[in-house]
Every structure is written in structure tokens, then in C-alpha cells.
C-alpha positions as CSV (number, residue, x, y, z in Angstrom):
1,X,-13.2,5.7,10.4
2,X,-11.7,8.7,12.1
3,X,-14.0,11.4,13.6
4,X,-12.9,14.8,12.2
5,X,-15.5,17.3,13.3
6,X,-14.3,19.6,16.1
7,X,-10.7,18.3,16.1
8,X,-7.8,20.7,16.2
9,X,-4.9,19.9,13.9
10,X,-1.6,21.8,13.4
11,X,-0.6,21.6,9.8
12,X,3.1,22.6,9.3
13,X,4.1,23.6,5.8
14,X,0.6,24.7,4.8
15,X,1.2,27.9,2.8
16,X,0.9,26.5,-0.7
17,X,1.0,23.3,-2.9
18,X,0.2,20.0,-1.2
19,X,-0.1,21.6,2.3
20,X,-2.7,24.2,1.1
21,X,-4.6,21.5,-0.8
22,X,-4.7,19.3,2.3
23,X,-5.8,22.2,4.4
24,X,-8.9,22.6,2.2
25,X,-9.7,18.9,2.5
26,X,-9.4,18.9,6.3
27,X,-11.3,22.2,6.7
28,X,-14.2,20.8,4.6
29,X,-14.7,17.8,7.0
30,X,-14.8,20.1,10.1
31,X,-11.3,20.2,11.3
32,X,-10.2,23.4,13.1
33,X,-6.8,24.2,11.6
34,X,-3.7,26.0,12.9
35,X,-1.6,26.6,9.8
36,X,2.2,27.2,9.9
37,X,4.8,28.2,7.4
38,X,7.3,31.1,7.1
39,X,5.1,33.3,4.9
40,X,2.5,35.2,6.9
41,X,0.9,36.7,3.8
42,X,0.3,33.3,2.2
43,X,-1.0,31.8,5.4
44,X,-3.4,34.6,5.9
45,X,-4.7,34.3,2.4
46,X,-5.2,30.6,2.9
47,X,-7.0,31.1,6.2
48,X,-9.4,33.6,4.5
49,X,-10.1,31.0,1.7
50,X,-10.9,28.0,3.9
51,X,-14.5,27.2,4.7
52,X,-13.9,26.3,8.3
53,X,-12.3,27.7,11.4
54,X,-8.5,28.3,11.0
55,X,-5.8,30.6,12.1
56,X,-2.2,31.3,11.1
57,X,0.9,30.9,13.2
58,X,4.1,31.8,11.5
59,X,6.9,29.3,12.1
60,X,10.4,28.8,10.8
61,X,11.1,25.1,11.3
62,X,14.8,25.6,10.9
63,X,14.8,27.6,14.2
64,X,14.5,25.9,17.6
65,X,13.3,29.2,19.1
66,X,10.7,29.8,16.4
67,X,9.3,26.2,16.7
68,X,9.1,26.4,20.5
69,X,7.3,29.8,20.3
70,X,4.9,28.6,17.6
71,X,4.1,25.4,19.6
72,X,3.3,27.5,22.7
73,X,1.0,29.7,20.6
74,X,-0.7,26.7,19.0
75,X,-1.3,24.9,22.4
76,X,-2.7,21.4,22.7
77,X,-3.9,19.8,19.5
78,X,-5.5,16.5,18.5
79,X,-3.1,16.0,15.6
80,X,-0.1,17.4,13.8
81,X,0.7,17.0,10.1
82,X,4.3,17.8,9.0
83,X,4.5,18.8,5.3
84,X,7.3,21.4,5.3
85,X,9.9,20.8,2.7
86,X,12.5,22.3,0.3
87,X,14.0,20.7,-2.7
88,X,16.8,21.2,-5.2
89,X,17.7,18.4,-7.6
90,X,21.4,17.6,-7.5
91,X,24.0,14.9,-7.4
92,X,27.6,14.7,-6.1
93,X,29.1,16.5,-9.1
94,X,27.0,19.6,-8.5
95,X,26.7,19.4,-4.7
96,X,25.6,22.8,-3.4
97,X,26.4,22.8,0.3
98,X,23.8,25.3,1.6
99,X,21.0,23.7,-0.4
100,X,21.8,20.2,0.8
101,X,22.0,21.5,4.4
102,X,18.7,23.3,4.0
103,X,17.0,20.1,2.7
104,X,18.3,18.1,5.7
105,X,17.5,20.8,8.2
106,X,14.0,21.7,7.0
107,X,12.7,18.3,5.7
108,X,14.1,16.2,8.5
109,X,15.5,18.1,11.4
110,X,12.6,20.6,11.2
111,X,10.2,17.7,11.5
112,X,12.1,16.5,14.6
113,X,11.9,20.0,16.1
114,X,8.1,20.1,15.7
115,X,7.5,16.6,17.0
116,X,9.7,17.4,20.0
117,X,7.2,20.1,21.0
118,X,4.1,17.9,20.4
119,X,4.8,14.2,20.9
120,X,5.7,14.2,24.7
121,X,2.3,15.8,25.5
122,X,0.4,13.3,23.3
123,X,2.2,10.4,24.9
124,X,1.4,11.8,28.4
125,X,-2.3,12.1,27.4
126,X,-2.3,8.8,25.6
127,X,-4.1,10.6,22.7
128,X,-3.1,12.2,19.4
129,X,-2.5,11.8,15.7
130,X,0.9,12.2,14.0
131,X,1.1,12.3,10.2
132,X,4.5,12.6,8.5
133,X,5.3,13.1,4.9
134,X,8.1,10.9,3.4
135,X,8.7,10.3,-0.3
136,X,9.1,7.4,-2.7
137,X,12.6,8.8,-3.1
138,X,13.3,7.8,0.5
139,X,13.1,4.0,-0.1
140,X,16.5,3.7,-1.7
141,X,19.3,5.9,-3.1
142,X,18.5,7.7,-6.4
143,X,20.6,9.8,-8.8
144,X,20.0,13.5,-8.4
145,X,18.4,13.2,-5.0
146,X,21.3,14.0,-2.7
147,X,19.9,15.8,0.3
148,X,16.2,15.4,-0.5
149,X,16.1,11.6,-0.6
150,X,18.3,11.3,2.5
151,X,16.1,13.8,4.4
152,X,12.9,11.9,3.5
153,X,14.5,8.6,4.4
154,X,15.1,10.1,7.8
155,X,11.5,11.2,8.2
156,X,10.3,7.7,7.1
157,X,12.6,6.0,9.7
158,X,11.4,8.5,12.4
159,X,7.7,7.5,11.6
160,X,8.5,3.8,11.6
161,X,10.3,4.1,14.9
162,X,7.5,6.0,16.6
163,X,4.9,3.6,15.2
164,X,6.7,0.6,16.5
165,X,6.6,2.0,20.0
166,X,3.2,3.7,20.0
167,X,1.0,1.4,17.8
168,X,-0.7,-0.1,20.9
169,X,-1.2,3.3,22.6
170,X,-3.7,6.0,22.1
171,X,-1.3,8.0,19.8
172,X,-1.8,7.1,16.1
173,X,1.3,7.5,13.8
174,X,0.9,7.5,10.1
175,X,3.3,8.0,7.2
176,X,2.5,9.0,3.6
177,X,5.1,8.6,0.8
178,X,4.0,10.5,-2.3
179,X,5.6,10.3,-5.7
180,X,5.8,13.4,-8.0
181,X,3.4,16.2,-7.3
182,X,3.0,19.2,-9.5
183,X,4.3,22.1,-7.4
184,X,6.9,24.8,-7.6
185,X,9.4,22.2,-6.2
186,X,9.0,19.7,-9.0
187,X,9.0,22.5,-11.5
188,X,12.7,22.5,-10.9
189,X,13.1,19.1,-12.5
190,X,14.2,18.9,-16.1
191,X,13.2,15.2,-16.6
192,X,10.0,13.3,-17.3
193,X,8.1,12.6,-14.0
194,X,6.0,9.5,-14.3
195,X,2.6,9.4,-12.7
196,X,2.8,13.1,-11.6
197,X,-0.2,14.2,-9.6
198,X,-2.0,17.4,-8.9
199,X,-1.8,18.7,-5.3
200,X,-5.6,18.2,-5.0
201,X,-5.4,14.6,-6.0
202,X,-2.5,13.9,-3.8
203,X,-4.2,15.6,-0.9
204,X,-7.2,13.3,-1.4
205,X,-4.9,10.3,-1.2
206,X,-3.5,11.6,2.1
207,X,-6.9,12.4,3.8
208,X,-8.2,9.1,2.7
209,X,-5.3,7.4,4.4
210,X,-5.6,9.6,7.5
211,X,-9.2,8.4,7.8
212,X,-8.0,4.8,8.2
213,X,-6.1,3.0,11.0
214,X,-3.3,1.9,8.6
215,X,0.2,3.0,9.2
216,X,1.7,3.6,5.8
217,X,0.6,4.6,2.3
218,X,2.9,5.0,-0.8
219,X,1.3,6.4,-3.9
220,X,0.5,6.5,-6.7
221,X,0.0,2.7,-6.2
222,X,1.8,1.3,-9.2
223,X,4.7,3.8,-9.0
224,X,5.0,3.1,-5.2
225,X,5.0,-0.6,-5.8
226,X,8.1,-0.2,-8.0
227,X,10.0,1.6,-5.2
228,X,8.9,-0.9,-2.5
229,X,10.0,-3.8,-4.7
230,X,13.4,-2.1,-5.3
231,X,14.3,-2.7,-1.7
232,X,14.5,-6.4,-2.5
233,X,16.8,-6.1,-5.5
234,X,20.5,-6.9,-5.0
235,X,22.8,-3.9,-5.2
236,X,24.4,-4.8,-8.6
237,X,21.0,-5.0,-10.2
238,X,19.3,-2.0,-8.5
239,X,22.1,0.5,-9.3
240,X,22.3,-0.7,-12.9
241,X,18.6,0.1,-13.2
242,X,18.5,3.3,-11.1
243,X,21.7,4.7,-12.6
């Protein structure tokens, strides 16, 4: 069981939705939070609403300079949670270049930018906690998920690679792979979303996982099991089903 009280965590992508819901969960168990996103107004409103100690540090994860400046302002932390993300549903026929680039840059490269400022110090101290947000869509290619699924697959690989090297060190690496969560991002979808969860319920799944020493959690369980099993299907069968 992880000790939360008095720990300092940098939560990136915290201004609304799942990030804000997780901020409330962590604040209630005694975590001091540094909250980052692009919207200063939303961050300040969240800080004022939290029960525990917190402050806002504006950060644009698509900018090397902004991330470096934010990391310097944040200082040394016990943990970092990366939840920043953008999403537009689309496939090859309606490929929108700037949106696909933004999904790759913010969801994956932004994660790499933040970790580049935090991970070396944690490794040097042999202490820290890294939590990354993948997606069930990152397990295998899906229709309508160009950009988003690829960016999340990159985050998942990044977490797996770090875990493989750091699992016997003092730096804990964890990965959460949610399914559909009711936010302004999924509001863009015009299809039925099975097992869709509220941000509060999803945040509880995440903090429950963060409290353990396990590496990976995909949820909701039944929906996640379908995606994990899909990795073992031959291409001809998988694409017949997924298509």
C-alpha cells in the first residue's frame, strides 16, 4: 500500500475531465499537487476547489521551452502523472493533418517532453513514481482512431520500456489503459460507446491502481479483456471483427 500523505505529485493535464477528477481523489488522501495544463483559469478554479494543498503551473506540453520552464518551477516531486491529451475521431478518408499531428504531439511527444525533465532526477535519486495514461485503443489498430490510437500505443510502449528497466529500482512505473470516459473528448463520438464511465469512477480505478505495486491496469475489466485478447487473434480474423 502506497503512503500518500505529504507526497508531492505533478499532475499534467489536470484542468478538467479525468485529470480534475483524479486531482480531487489525490488531494483527499493528502497529496500536495502541482497542477498543469494550458488554461490558467481552469487550473486556478480547480486549485480553489481542492481540499488539500495545491498550486497551478501553466504548461503547454507541445512546447519544449514551456515544459522545461514548468519543470523548473515545479521542482523535485515524488511522482508525476501524465494525463494530457487531445482527440478527434477520424480515419484515412477524412485525415486532417493538423489534428493528427496534434494528437501525436500532445498525447505522446508531450509525455516524452515531461518525462525528459523528471525521470533523470528520479533515477539519480533512485526514488519516484511515474504514472502514464494509455488507452484500450492502443492495443491494436482500430477504425476511426488514426492519430489517437497510435499516440496512445506510443505511450504504452514508453511505459513498458521504462518499467522493464526500472522495475527493480526505487522508481515505480505504472500504466493505466482506460476505455471510454464521459468527457468533452468522447462527446465528439457519434457511435455507441460500450461500458462508458464517468470521470469520477475512472479516477477511482486509477488511484486504486496507483496504490498498488502492480504495473498495468486496463479497465473496465470486461472491455479491457476483449482488447487484450485481440492481440492473440490472427490478422484475418481481427480485422474482419474490428472493421
